[in-house]
N, C-alpha and C positions, 0 to 999 in steps of 0.2 A: 240316567246320564252320568251320574257319579261312578257307577259300576263300570261303565264303558271307559271312562277316563283311567280308572285304576287298572283295567285290563290292558289298555294301550301302554301304560307306564310299567307294566309288570315285566321284570327281568329275573327269571329264576337263577338262583345261585347253585354252586356245586352241591351243597347239602340238599337243596330242593330236588335236584336231579337224582341224587342217591336215594332219597326218601321215595320218590315216585317210582324208580325202578324196583326198589325192594317191595313196594306195595304191589306192583304189577306181578312180580315173581310169586308172591304169596297168593294173589288172586288166581293166577293160572294154576298154581299147585292145588288150591282148594277145589277149583272147578274140575280139574282132571281127576282128582280122587272121587269126587261126587259122581262124575260120569262113570268111572270105573266100577263104583258100587251100585250104579243104576238107581240112585235115589230119586224120589218123586220130583223135587224141585231143586236141581243143582244150582239154580240161579240165586237161591238164598245164601249159598256158600260164598260166591264171589261178591254178592251184595253186602254181606256181613264184613268181609275184608275191607270194602270201601268205607263202611260206616265206622269201624273201629280204627281206621288208619290214623297213625300219629307218628311224628318223627322220633319221639322219645320212647325207648324200649319199656321203661317202667310204666309210663302212662298207657301205652298200648296194652301191656300185659294186664294191668289192673282193670281197664275197661273191658278187655276180652273176658276176664274171669267173671266180672259182674254181669256181663251180657249172657254168658253161659248159665250162670246161676239164675238170672231172671227168666231165661228161656225155659229152664227146668221147672221152675215154679209155675210159669204160665202153662206149660204143657200138662202138668199134673192137674191143675185146676180145670183146664179145658176138657180133659178126659173125664174128670169127675162130674162136671155139671151138664155137659151137652146131652148125654143120653136121657137125662131126666127132664130136660126142658125143650127138646126139639119139637115136641107136639103142641107146645103152648107158645107160639111165636112172640106174643106181646110180653109175656113174663120173661121169655128168653131175652128179648131186646132190653128189658129193664135190668135184668141181672148182669148181662154183659156190660152195658153202659155204666151201671153202678160199680162194677169191679174196676173198670178202666178209671173212673173218676176217683174211687177210693185209693187205688195204688198211686195215682198222680198226687193226690192230697198228701199222702204219707211221704212220698219222695220229695215234695217241695219243702217239707219240714226238716229234712235231713240234708244239710249243706255240706255233705262229704261225697266223694266219688261213688259210694255205695248207693246213693240215691238213684243212680242209673239202673241198678238192678231192680229197685222197687218200681220205677216207671215202666221198665221193659216187661216185667211180669204182668203188668196191666194190659198193654196193647198186644202182647204175644197171645193172650187168650183170644182176643178179638180176631187176630190174623188166622189162628189155627181153626177156630170154629167156623169162621166165615168161609174159609177155603174148604173145610170139611163139608159144609152144606152145598157148596158149589159142585163138589165132586162126590156127592153122597152115593151115587150109583156105582162108583168104581173103587172108592177107597173108604176105609173106616176112619173114625176120628183117632183111634190109637195109632194107625199107620201114619197119618199125617203128623200127629204130635211127635212120634218117634223120629220120623224123617226130618222134621224141623230141628229137633235137638241134635241129631247126628250131623246135619248140614252146618248148623251153627258151631258145633264142636270141632268139625274139620276146619272151618274157617279160623276159629280161635287158635287152634294148634299151629296151623300153617303161618298165621300172622306172627305169633309169638316166637316160633322157631326162626323164621327169616329175620325178624327184627333183632333177635338176640345173637344170631350167628354172623350175619353179613353186616360188617361195619356198624356195630351197635352204637347208638347215641344215647347217653344217659342223662337223666334230669338232675342227678346229684350235683354236677358242676354248676348247673344253672341255679339251683337252690343256694349253693355256697356263694355264688357271685351275688345273688340278690340279698342274702342275709348280710354279707359284708357291706354291700351298698346301703342297706337300711341302717346298719350301725354307723356307717360314715355319715349318712344324712342326719342321724341323731346328734352326732358330734358337731357337725356343721351348724345345726340349729341351736345347740347349746352355746356355741361361740357367738352366734349372732344375737342371741337373747341377752348375753352378758355385755355385749358391746353396743346394744341398742341400734344395731345395724339391720333393722328389719321393720318393714311397714306392716300394719295390721293385716292387710289382705295377703301379703306374702307369708306372714307367720301362719295364718289359717291354712293356706294352700300347702305349706311344707308339712305341717302337722297332719293334714288330711292325707298327704302322700304317704307318710310313714305309717299311719293306721291302716290305710287301704292296702299297702304292701304287706303288712303283717297278716291281714286276712287272706291274701292270695297265697302267701308262702305256707300258711297253715293248711290250706287245701292241697297244695302241690306236694307237701311232705308225705301225704298218704301213699303216694306212688313209689316211695323209696323201698317199700316192702317187696317190690316186684322187679328189682334190677340189681346189677352187680357192681354198682359204683362204690366209691369209698364211703359214701353215706348210707349204704344199704342197711336197712333195719333201724335207722335212726329217726323214724317218724315221731315216736313219743318224746325223745329228748329234744328234738327241734321244736315241737309244739310246746313243750314245757318252757323252753327258752323264750318263745314268743309270749307266753303267759307272763313270765317274769319281766320281759321287756315292756309289757303294757304298764306295769307298775312304775317303771322309770319314766315312761311318757307322761303319766299323770304328775309325777314329781316335777318334771321339766315345765309343764304347763303351769303348775302352782308357782314355781320360781319366777316364771315370766310375769305372772300377775303381781307378785310381791315387788318385783323390780319396777313395774309400771307405777306402783305407789311411791317408790323411792326416787324415781327419775326426776320429778319436778325440782329437786334440789339444785340441779345444774352445776354440780361441783366437779371441776375438772380433775382434781386430785382423787376424788371418790371414784370417778369413772375410770381413771387410770389404774386404781387398785383393783377394780372389778375386772378389767382386762387381764391384769396379772393373775387374778384368782382363776379366771377361766382357763388361761394357759397352764397354770399349775395343776388344775383339776384334770385337764385332758392329758397332761404329761404323766400324772399319777395313774390314770386309768389305762394308759398305753405303755407302761413300763415294759421293757424288753426282757421279761422273765416269765417263768411258768408260775401261775397262781397256785397257791396251796390252800387247802380247806381252812386252815387256821388263820389265814390272812384276809378272809372275806369281811370280817368285822373291823379290820384295822384301818385307821385313818392317819394321815400324816399330821404331825404336830405343827407343821408349817401352816396348815389351814387355820389353826387357832390364832396364830400370830397375825395372819392377814385379816381375819375377822376382828381382831382387836384394833387393827389400824382402821378398818372400815367404821367401827363403832364410834370412833372419835369424830367422824363427819356426819353422824346421824343425830338428829334432834331427839329430845326426850319424847315427843309425841309419836315419833316413828320407831321407837325401840321395839314395840310389839311386832310391827311389820318386819323389822330387821331380824328379830329372833325367829320368826316364822321362816324367813329366807334361809337362815342358817340351818334350821332343822330340816327343811326340804332338801337343801343341798346335801346334807349328811345322808338322808334316805336315798337320794338320787345316786350318789357315789356307791352306796351299798348295793342297790339294785342293779346298777350297771356292772359292777364287779361280779355279781351272781350270774348275769347274762354272759359275761366274758368267760367265767369259769366253766359254765355249761358248754359254751361253744368250743372252748379249749378241750374239754373232755370228749365232745363229739368228734373232733378232729383226731383225737387220740384213740378213737374206737371204743370209748367207754359209754355205757348206758346208765350206770348207777349214779345216784346223787348222795352227797354227804348228808348227815343227819341235820345239820344246821341250815339246810335249804328245804323249806316246807313246800312240797309239790302242789301246784295249783291245777294239775290236769285231773279232770273228772272222768268217770267211766263213760259217760256220754258227753261229747264235746259241748262245752259251755258257749255255744255260738248263738247269734241272733236267729230267732225263728218267728215267722209271721203266720199265725193260723188263719187270719182273715184272707190273706193272699192265697194261701193253700186251699182254703174252702172255695174261693172264687175260681181258681184254676181247675180244681176237681169238678166243680159244677159245670164249667164250660166244656170240659171233656165229656162229661155225662150227657149233656144236652146235644152236643155235636154228634156223638156216637148214636144216641137213641134216635135222633132225627133221620140220620142216614139209613139206619136199619128200618125205620118206619117207612121211608120212601121205598126201600127195597121190598118190604113185605106188601105194601099196598099196590105197587106197580107190577110186581113179579118180574122185574127186569133182571135178565140173566147176569149182566155185568154189575148189578147193584152191589154184589159182595165186594167188588173193588172200591166202590165209592165208600162203603162202610169202613173198610180197612183204612183207607186214606184219611177219613174223618177222625178215626181213633188215633192213628199215628201222629198226624199233624197237630191235633189239639193237645198232644202230650209233649212233643219235642221242643216246642217254642214257648210253652206257657210260663217258664221261669223268667222270661223277659218282661219288663214293666209294660212296654207297649210293643207286642209282637207283630203288629200289623205291617210295619216296614219289612220285617224279616219274612213274613208270610207272602208279601208281594214279590219278594225275590224268589221265594219258593214257587209261587204261581207262574211267573214268567220264565223261571228256570225250567219248570216242568214242561211248559209249552215248547221251549227250545229243545229240550230232551226228546220230545216226541218227534220233532222234525229229524233229529239225528237218528233216532231209532228207525224211523220210516225208511231212511236211506239204507241203513244196515239190513233191515228186514226184507226189503224187496229188491235191493240192488246188489248186495254183497253176500248175505247168508245163503241164498239159493245155489251159489257156486262153491260152497264149502262142503268138503266131504271128509277131511281129516282134522284131528284136533290141532296139529301144529299150524294148519291154515287158519283155524279159528283164533288161536292165540296170536298169530301174526296180525290179523286184521283188527283185533281188539286192542292191540298195543297203543296205537295213537290216541284212542279215546281214553283208556284207563290212565295212561301216563299224563296226558294233558289235564284231566280232571284232578288227579292227585297233586300235580304241581300247584293248582289253585288252592287245594286244601292246606298246603304248607304255609300259606300266608294268612294271618288273622283277618285282614280286611277283605279277603276273597274266599275265606273258608266256607261261608254259607253258600255262595254260588257254586263252589267246587263240589260240596256235598250234594247239593240238589242235582246238578248235572250228572255227577257220578252215580249216585244211588238210583235216581229215577231212570236214567238211561239204561243202566245195567239191568235193573229189575224189569223194565218194560220189554227188554229183549226176550225174556222168558225162554232162555236156552234150555233145550232138552236133548237127550240122546237121539230121539226121533223127532227132529225139528219140523214143525209145520205151522204156518201162519197164513190167515187170509185177511184181506183188507178190511172187511166188515168187522170181524172180531177185534182186530187191532184198533180201529177207530172207536169201536164201542167201549173197549177197555180204557183207552186213553181219555175219552170223554167222561167216563165214570171217575177216573182219578182226578180230573180237573174239578168235577163237582164235589168230590170228597174234600179237596183243599178248600173250596169255597165254603163248605159247611163249617169247617174248622175256623176259617177266617171270620165268618159272621158271628159264630158263637163266642169266640174270644173277644171280638170287638165289643159286643154288647154286655158281656159278663166279666171277663178278666182284665181287659185293657185298662191301664191307668197312666195318667201323665206322671212325669217325674215329680211334679209338685204334690200330687196326691200320695205317691209312695213316700216321699220325704216327710209329709205331714203325719202319715201313719207311723213312721219310724220315730219321729219326735214324740208322738203320743206314748209309744212304748218306752221311750227314754224317760219321760216324766213319771210313768208308772213305776219304773225301776228306781227312780229317785225317791219315791214315796217309801219303798221298802228299805232303802239305805238309811233312812232317818232312825230306824229302831234296830239297827244291826251294830253289834260290837265288832271292833277290828280284830280280825282273825282270818283263818283260812277260808271260811264260808264267805266272808266279806270280800276277800281278794278274788275269789272265783267269780262272784257276781260282778265285781268291778271289771274283771277281764271280759265278761260278757258285754258289759256296757261299752268298753273300748271297741270290741268287735262290731257292735251295732253302729258305732260312730264311723268305723271304717266302711261299712255298707252304706251308711247315710252319705258319706263324702263321695261316693261313686255316682250319685244322682246329679244329673245336669239340669238344675232348676233355673228358672228365669226370675222368679219372684224375689225381690230384694228382702222382704220380711222373712221368707223361709231361708234364704241364704244367711241372713244374720242369725236366725235361730240355730242353723247348722253350725255356724262358727262358734256360737256360745255353748253348744252342747258339751264339747270337750272341756271347756273351762268350768262349767257347772259340775261335770263329773269329777274333776280334780279336787273339788271341795267336799266330796262325799266322805273323804277321810276325816275331815273336821266335823261333819255330822256324826260320824261314828264316835269321835272323841267326846263330843258333847253328850252323846247317849251314855257312854261309860261314866262320865262325870255325874249325869243326872241319876244314874243308878247307884252311885257311891254313897256311903254313909259318912264320908269324911267332910262333905261340904255342908254349909249352913242350910237349914230348911227353907228360908226365903229364896236363896239362889237355886236350890233344887226345884222348888215349885215353878220358878220363873223359867228354868231350862225345860221343864216338862211342858209348860205352855208354849214355849218356842217350838218344840217338836210338833205339837199339835197344829200350830199355825203353818209350819213348813209343809206338813202333809196336806193341809187344806190348799195351800198355794200350788203345790204340784198337781193336785187333783183338778184345780181350776185350769191350769195350763194344759193338762191332758185333755180336758173336755172342751174348753173354749179358746185355748191359745192365749189367754190373757187373764189378769186378776183384777178384781174390782177395787175401787178406792176404799171401800169399807174394810176389805181384807188387808190392804196396805196400812190403814190406820191401826188395825189390830196388831200388825207386826211392829209398828212404831211403839205402841204401848208396851208390848212384851220386851222389846229391846231396852226401853227406858227402865223397866222393872229389873232387868238383868244388871244394868249398869249401877242402879241404886243398890242392889244386893251385893255387887262386887265391892262397893265402898266399905261395907261392913265385914267382908270376908277376911278372916284372920290368916288362913293358910295361903302364904304368898305363892307357893308352887301351883296350887289349884287356881288361884287368881290369874296367874300368868297364862296357864293353859287355856282357861276360858277366854281370856282376852285375845289370844292368838287365834283360836278356832273361830271366835265370833268375827274377828276382823276378816279372816279368810272367807267365811260364808257370806258376809255382807258384800265383799268386793267381787267374789267369784260366782255368786248365785244371785243375790238380790240386785246387784248393780247390772248384771246381764239382762235381768228381766225388766229393767227400767224402774225398779221399786225404790232403789236407794235415793234417787233424786226426789221422789215424792216424799220419802221419809225425812230427808233433810229439809224440804220445804215446810213440812208440818212442824218439824222441830224449831 
């Protein structure tokens, strides 16, 4: 019903029409070339054009390249294994299903566009070998594998050329717009934090939007390698800028927590100075001049004057919190200036970084990866494919190869979704609609076609209509289903022939293949948003355990960037549970205090502090690890552990009284305050500690 409402309300724009017509031109070009070369399955060419269709030239080119690479890998594997397994059907079924599942598992761990290549290399093997068995009397496995590679290659070239030559649309301007929008959102949130003009739920939503946007831009930037926009080749610099931006986000969250501690003063003059401070900071960050490398560390002396004024309104008990706020603001300004400098360099066409900016980009992207979800997805694909092949073997059904193909493909393409059942339902009903459309074409239109121009003319309404749907995110799934299934089911050949029995047999097999995938994913892979969010929170607390014993440096900041990315993924989950929502809101606040965990680790390893304080800090580290382990496994901590924490905190405070080094004493107090308010308080521990005290 929702889909029908969206279809009725759909009004294609001028850009949608341009995209649809370009896709149609590429599709007909690929089909014509395949016909001219008399390839085995020309329909794979036009089908591939529909699959990789994208309004943006860079995204289309990258997807096309990865599809071609995945097809090549799949073709080689198919040719290598089929001759040795064809006479052992059950071993054959196990190996093919295992390959599909393994490739899907690896692709789910790689959250970059190249994951498409890994997934495709899995089900390409299934498609080639199943087709080879179906036509074993007429074509060899090598012929079918070579033909598929050629047909995919033709489609890739036609799509890339048409997209790049005819009114190209680049993703570079979109990325630029989203980067500048994200930076503006950060500035707006900074202003609201310092003016207390923000409700807790609004604050969480705005931070969630920023972190989620960072994750999306990180993935989109990969496509810049494949287009000719002003940002061409700027993938790594943009991703590095996002890594540095993650540091600024943690600083902002930390400042927000410190201001919450200072807010109860309700001092109008104090609040007015904070507003002035926020205006001055934003003005300093957005000076209309080109940043130089030597200026990245510079701070305006005016800020020291403002903090001196603020200090006069802060009580003695709040000086530690105030000093933390001042330090966090200094780090925030520094990190934001680094982000602005990198963005300025990108717009000037520079890819290099000065020596005083330590890069956080790793050889392999430091993004969140969930092995558990990947295993379940791979297992679902394995079971679905094996079951379909088993039915084919046991029944000897001629169209069974089509069921096995669809089971392998469908179990792969939607497994990345937490709950793929709604999407698979769209796929199922879209397939049924496609078969009705194909029936009309096959038995009412195609028998009267004798020239290619006639074929191109009658295909125009279907191809253009389906592509128009692909251009809209809310209708993309339906458009892909209608387009790909309809075109592939037409099975266009140079010598076209189709009978009703074979047509209905093949269509029924495709429906059963979709059902195999649906059932397998439902029982093995499908998860509710609550389950997925809980798993990500467990990974969050596992990462927190490791941060306890890490010194502040490049490795620490890389891991912190990974945690921010994980929170961006976490914030995309639409959960209903209030407890999980609260835990999601607290995750970023807890992450902001990992810097203080690192500082305490450095102090605990120092020989400059007194032995009692050192021992107390070491015990605190052990208790923190135990707390995070309990949260990872059970989602809560016991009263006994909270009591242990209270005792350790008391020991640290007693040791601080005797600490002679005032600098170390101040550093410990600041970090301890931040950890208590940003970690223990979020867990509900601080209230218990205060009650015990």
